[in-house]
N, CA, C and O atoms as a MOPAC input file, in Angstrom:
PM7 MOZYME 1SCF
protein

 N    -57.77000 1     6.15500 1    72.13400 1
 C    -57.48700 1     6.24000 1    70.69100 1
 C    -55.99100 1     6.48500 1    70.65300 1
 O    -55.45300 1     7.45600 1    71.18500 1
 N    -55.22400 1     5.32400 1    69.83600 1
 C    -53.82400 1     5.49400 1    69.63000 1
 C    -53.75200 1     6.13100 1    68.39500 1
 O    -54.59100 1     6.01400 1    67.50200 1
 N    -52.37000 1     7.05700 1    68.33700 1
 C    -52.06000 1     7.77300 1    67.32300 1
 C    -50.82300 1     7.27100 1    66.99300 1
 O    -50.14900 1     6.62400 1    67.79400 1
 N    -50.47700 1     7.52300 1    65.86800 1
 C    -49.02200 1     7.24700 1    65.16600 1
 C    -47.97600 1     8.15200 1    65.79700 1
 O    -46.81800 1     7.73600 1    65.83200 1
 N    -48.24900 1     9.28500 1    66.27300 1
 C    -47.32100 1    10.17800 1    66.85800 1
 C    -48.18000 1    11.33000 1    67.57400 1
 O    -49.36900 1    11.41800 1    67.27000 1
 N    -47.59400 1    12.27200 1    68.57100 1
 C    -48.35700 1    13.04100 1    69.28500 1
 C    -48.74200 1    14.60300 1    68.56800 1
 O    -49.11200 1    15.58500 1    69.21200 1
 N    -48.57400 1    14.54900 1    67.25600 1
 C    -48.54900 1    15.59800 1    66.39200 1
 C    -50.16900 1    15.86300 1    66.06600 1
 O    -50.62600 1    15.27500 1    65.08600 1
 N    -50.99100 1    16.66200 1    66.79300 1
 C    -52.33400 1    16.82500 1    66.67900 1
 C    -52.53300 1    18.46500 1    66.24400 1
 O    -52.15700 1    19.38900 1    66.96500 1
 N    -53.07600 1    18.60900 1    65.16300 1
 C    -53.45300 1    20.04700 1    64.38600 1
 C    -54.72200 1    20.42100 1    65.18700 1
 O    -55.61700 1    19.59100 1    65.34900 1
 N    -54.79600 1    21.71000 1    65.70200 1
 C    -56.02000 1    22.23100 1    66.30200 1
 C    -56.93800 1    22.79200 1    65.24500 1
 O    -56.48000 1    22.85200 1    64.10300 1
 N    -58.09800 1    23.18600 1    65.45000 1
 C    -59.08300 1    23.73500 1    64.64400 1
 C    -58.48400 1    25.15300 1    64.29100 1
 O    -58.25900 1    25.95800 1    65.19500 1
 N    -58.24100 1    25.43600 1    63.03800 1
 C    -57.61800 1    26.55700 1    62.56100 1
 C    -57.76800 1    26.86900 1    61.03300 1
 O    -58.60900 1    26.24900 1    60.38100 1
 N    -57.10100 1    27.66000 1    60.54500 1
 C    -57.20700 1    28.04900 1    59.17900 1
 C    -56.45000 1    26.77500 1    58.37000 1
 O    -56.66400 1    26.56000 1    57.17700 1
 N    -55.69800 1    26.10900 1    59.04600 1
 C    -54.99800 1    24.99700 1    58.37200 1
 C    -55.97100 1    23.80800 1    58.31400 1
 O    -55.71800 1    22.95300 1    57.46600 1
 N    -57.05000 1    23.63400 1    59.09700 1
 C    -58.09400 1    22.63400 1    58.79700 1
 C    -59.36000 1    23.06800 1    58.29300 1
 O    -60.38800 1    22.51600 1    58.68500 1
 N    -59.39300 1    24.10100 1    57.37400 1
 C    -60.70100 1    24.54500 1    57.05300 1
 C    -60.98000 1    23.82900 1    55.74600 1
 O    -62.07400 1    24.06900 1    55.23700 1
 N    -60.22900 1    23.05100 1    55.16600 1
 C    -60.48200 1    22.43000 1    53.71400 1
 C    -59.80000 1    21.16600 1    53.77200 1
 O    -58.83600 1    20.93000 1    54.50000 1
 N    -60.40800 1    20.27100 1    52.88100 1
 C    -59.95500 1    18.79000 1    52.87600 1
 C    -58.39600 1    18.85800 1    52.26800 1
 O    -57.50900 1    18.16000 1    52.76000 1
 N    -58.16400 1    19.72500 1    51.20600 1
 C    -56.93700 1    19.74300 1    50.58700 1
 C    -55.46900 1    19.95000 1    51.69500 1
 O    -54.43000 1    19.29000 1    51.69900 1
 N    -55.85600 1    21.06500 1    52.53500 1
 C    -55.10700 1    21.15100 1    53.54400 1
 C    -54.91900 1    20.19900 1    54.47600 1
 O    -53.81400 1    20.06700 1    55.00100 1
 N    -55.94400 1    19.43300 1    54.79300 1
 C    -55.89900 1    18.44300 1    55.98400 1
 C    -55.22800 1    17.14700 1    55.22100 1
 O    -54.60100 1    16.34600 1    55.91500 1
 N    -55.33000 1    16.96200 1    54.02700 1
 C    -54.56100 1    15.91900 1    53.37300 1
 C    -53.17700 1    16.36400 1    53.12400 1
 O    -52.39700 1    15.47000 1    52.79600 1
 N    -52.68500 1    17.63500 1    53.21900 1
 C    -51.19600 1    17.91800 1    53.24400 1
 C    -50.82500 1    17.73800 1    54.60500 1
 O    -49.77400 1    17.13300 1    54.81800 1
 N    -51.53400 1    18.17800 1    55.61800 1
 C    -51.26000 1    17.95100 1    56.98200 1
 C    -50.89300 1    16.42900 1    57.43300 1
 O    -50.00100 1    16.18600 1    58.24600 1
 N    -51.75600 1    15.36200 1    56.75400 1
 C    -51.27500 1    14.36900 1    57.04900 1
 C    -50.07100 1    13.74000 1    56.27500 1
 O    -49.41600 1    12.76600 1    56.64700 1
 N    -49.90300 1    14.43900 1    55.17800 1
 C    -48.69500 1    13.86900 1    54.18100 1
 C    -47.48300 1    14.58000 1    55.00400 1
 O    -46.43600 1    13.93300 1    54.98700 1
 N    -47.46000 1    15.70000 1    55.65800 1
 C    -46.34500 1    16.07500 1    56.57100 1
 C    -46.44900 1    15.51900 1    57.97300 1
 O    -45.82700 1    16.11300 1    58.85300 1
 N    -47.20900 1    14.37700 1    58.31000 1
 C    -46.96000 1    13.89200 1    59.48200 1
 C    -48.10500 1    14.01400 1    60.64700 1
 O    -48.09300 1    13.31400 1    61.66000 1
 N    -48.91800 1    14.82700 1    60.40700 1
 C    -49.90300 1    15.01100 1    61.24400 1
 C    -50.82800 1    13.74100 1    61.61300 1
 O    -51.41900 1    13.15200 1    60.70800 1
 N    -50.95700 1    13.28900 1    63.08600 1
 C    -51.76500 1    12.09600 1    63.37800 1
 C    -52.98900 1    12.21700 1    63.44000 1
 O    -53.72300 1    11.29100 1    63.09400 1
 N    -53.50400 1    13.48200 1    63.93100 1
 C    -54.86200 1    13.93000 1    63.85600 1
 C    -55.19500 1    15.27200 1    63.58300 1
 O    -54.28200 1    16.09600 1    63.52800 1
 N    -56.41700 1    15.63300 1    63.39500 1
 C    -56.78100 1    16.96500 1    63.30200 1
 C    -58.02500 1    17.28400 1    64.10200 1
 O    -58.87100 1    16.40400 1    64.25900 1
 N    -58.18400 1    18.49800 1    64.61900 1
 C    -59.62000 1    18.79500 1    65.22800 1
 C    -60.23700 1    19.64300 1    64.11900 1
 O    -59.50600 1    20.38700 1    63.46600 1
 N    -61.46900 1    19.57200 1    63.88700 1
 C    -62.20300 1    20.06400 1    63.10600 1
 C    -63.24800 1    21.03300 1    63.65800 1
 O    -63.75600 1    20.75000 1    64.74300 1
 N    -63.60900 1    22.11400 1    63.04100 1
 C    -64.66000 1    23.12200 1    63.63700 1
 C    -65.92300 1    22.41700 1    64.19400 1
 O    -66.28100 1    21.45400 1    63.51500 1
 N    -66.57900 1    22.65900 1    65.14900 1
 C    -67.76200 1    22.38500 1    65.81100 1
 C    -68.73800 1    22.59300 1    64.68800 1
 O    -68.56000 1    23.52100 1    63.89900 1
 N    -69.75300 1    21.78200 1    64.57800 1
 C    -71.10400 1    22.27600 1    63.63600 1
 C    -72.24400 1    21.87500 1    64.59200 1
 O    -72.36700 1    20.80400 1    65.18600 1
 N    -73.04100 1    22.93300 1    64.62100 1
 C    -74.29400 1    22.74700 1    65.69000 1
 C    -75.45400 1    22.73900 1    64.58200 1
 O    -75.45100 1    23.37800 1    63.53000 1
 N    -76.48500 1    21.83600 1    65.07700 1
 C    -77.87100 1    21.72100 1    64.18200 1
 C    -78.21500 1    23.14200 1    64.09000 1
 O    -78.60300 1    23.47400 1    62.97000 1
 N    -78.17700 1    24.06300 1    64.96900 1
 C    -78.67500 1    25.56500 1    64.76000 1
 C    -78.10800 1    26.12500 1    63.46800 1
 O    -78.76400 1    26.75500 1    62.63900 1
 N    -76.98000 1    25.86600 1    63.39700 1
 C    -76.08300 1    26.41500 1    62.11100 1
 C    -76.49500 1    25.73600 1    61.00900 1
 O    -76.66100 1    26.39400 1    59.98200 1
 N    -76.69300 1    24.59100 1    60.99200 1
 C    -77.14400 1    23.84800 1    59.95000 1
 C    -78.38700 1    24.35800 1    59.54400 1
 O    -78.45300 1    24.80500 1    58.39900 1
 N    -79.41900 1    24.38000 1    60.28000 1
 C    -80.67800 1    24.89500 1    59.82200 1
 C    -80.58200 1    26.40600 1    59.44900 1
 O    -81.30700 1    26.86500 1    58.56600 1
 N    -79.75500 1    27.11800 1    60.07200 1
 C    -79.68600 1    28.65300 1    59.66400 1
 C    -79.23800 1    28.67700 1    58.13700 1
 O    -79.89900 1    29.22500 1    57.25500 1
 N    -78.06700 1    28.03300 1    57.94000 1
 C    -77.58400 1    28.07900 1    56.48000 1
 C    -78.23900 1    27.17700 1    55.48000 1
 O    -77.86900 1    27.13000 1    54.30700 1
 N    -79.36700 1    26.35500 1    56.04300 1
 C    -80.31300 1    25.66400 1    55.16600 1
 C    -81.46900 1    26.69400 1    54.64700 1
 O    -82.27400 1    26.23700 1    53.83500 1
 N    -81.59200 1    27.91100 1    55.01600 1
 C    -82.72500 1    28.76600 1    54.59900 1
 C    -83.44000 1    29.34800 1    55.71300 1
 O    -84.65500 1    29.52500 1    55.63300 1
 N    -82.68900 1    29.70400 1    56.89200 1
 C    -83.13700 1    30.33300 1    58.08900 1
 C    -83.48400 1    29.26400 1    58.99900 1
 O    -83.47800 1    28.07200 1    58.69100 1
 N    -83.82300 1    29.79200 1    60.26300 1
 C    -84.14300 1    29.14000 1    61.37400 1
 C    -85.44900 1    28.44400 1    61.22100 1
 O    -86.47100 1    29.11500 1    61.07800 1
 N    -85.48600 1    27.08300 1    61.24200 1
 C    -86.37600 1    26.19100 1    61.19400 1
 C    -87.11800 1    25.83800 1    62.56200 1
 O    -86.41600 1    25.48500 1    63.50900 1
 N    -88.44100 1    25.91200 1    62.70700 1
 C    -88.88200 1    25.48100 1    64.18900 1
 C    -88.75100 1    24.16300 1    64.27100 1
 O    -89.43500 1    23.43600 1    63.55000 1
 N    -87.90100 1    23.69000 1    65.11400 1
 C    -87.53500 1    22.27100 1    65.29800 1
 C    -88.87300 1    21.56300 1    65.94800 1
 O    -88.99900 1    20.33900 1    65.98000 1
 N    -90.07400 1    22.68100 1    66.57500 1
 C    -91.20200 1    21.63900 1    67.01500 1
 C    -92.00200 1    21.28200 1    65.83700 1
 O    -93.09300 1    20.73200 1    65.98900 1
 N    -91.53400 1    21.55700 1    64.67200 1
 C    -92.61500 1    21.03800 1    63.50200 1
 C    -93.27900 1    22.02800 1    62.80800 1
 O    -94.09000 1    21.72900 1    61.93100 1

């Protein structure tokens, strides 16, 4: 992956919403690292742990 510069913002409070990410780009960030999202977290937040077996 080629970036326009080496300025990469790690996952943090600076990358927790789209408005901040857009501002980071405007200030020169070439890339951002976002929080990982796991399928278990999605299921939990969707209303409890759903049995993946069916």
